[in-house]
C-alpha positions, 0 to 999 in steps of 0.5 A: 478505505478511500485511497486518496491519490496525487491526481485526486489530492492535485485537483481537491486538496486537503479539504476534500481529504477532512470531508471524508474524514468527516464522515467516519470514512477512513483515508489512505493518503497515496502521495509516495513522499520522496525527498530530503528527510526534513522535508517529508518528515514535514509532510508526514506531520501535516498528513497526519493532522488531515485524520488519515489512517494511512499513508505513503513514502518512497523506501527508496529515499532511504532510512533516515528519511523513512525513520523521519517520517514515523518519528514526526507522524508519532509525534503530531498524532501524540500532540493533537490526541490522534491516531497514528496513521499507518506508514507504508514505504513504497518499493518498486511501482507496480508500473515497473519490471525488469526492463524499466529497472534496467533502463533507469539502471538498477541492476536488482531484478524487481523482486530482489529489488522490492525486498531489498526495499522491504527489509530496509522498511523494516529497519527504519521502522515504517509499519509495512510496505507497498508492493505488488502482489507477486512479491507479497509471499516472500516479504512475508517470508522475509520479515521478522517484525510482527504485524508488518503490513502488505499492501498491494496495488495492481489488483485485477478481478478473475476473468475481467479487466486488463493489466493496463500500464501495471506490469506486476498483477494478480487476482484478489485470490491469488494476492490474500493467498500470498498474505497481503493485507491490504488490496488497492483496487482502482481502474477496475472500479472506476473505469466499469460500466457500473461501478457498484457492481464491479465493487460488489464483485470484488468484495465477493471474490475477497470473501471467498478467498477469505473463506478458502484461506481459513479451510486451509489454514484449519486442514493444516493444524494452523489457527 
């Protein structure tokens, strides 16, 4: 799945998204909608009409805003005979740590803030949340909704790369072990000397982690 974020979307607009979808590829539209419910509902409908597979809103916009986004996306998908994209709510950006939360007047620690917003997103009916891999296991344990998605940016390959402006990061292996469903990997690939090789190495790490998880489940009697 190709992520189209705010920089790429601002430069190239919805036509690029349509071109990617037209090839048969999936698009994760990561524009993090955050506005009054009416505006976000309209944006959600417009995003759905592009034929994307997933898009983001901010959980801090509140229950009504999130619910209206899901509702508008579902209505548009039904009218256009489209598959409704997953709606995932951003909890606390991976560039934010406890010091930044203090700076902006949030008294919760990052993990507490993430869990509070994840529970709010569950109540609002969204499909899942975006959070750092460091909170994935706690989210998985605290959410009761079946098939609740966890999308994790802040992924850094084993033995390579720096955190850059990301503060809450993890390797693909650790993120998958924590219970994440989707890994978002950007700069470790786009800024690599050989992006293709970097992508292959990360895929190998993901496959190895998946095999280890399956083996652990078998040994523990899980399915």
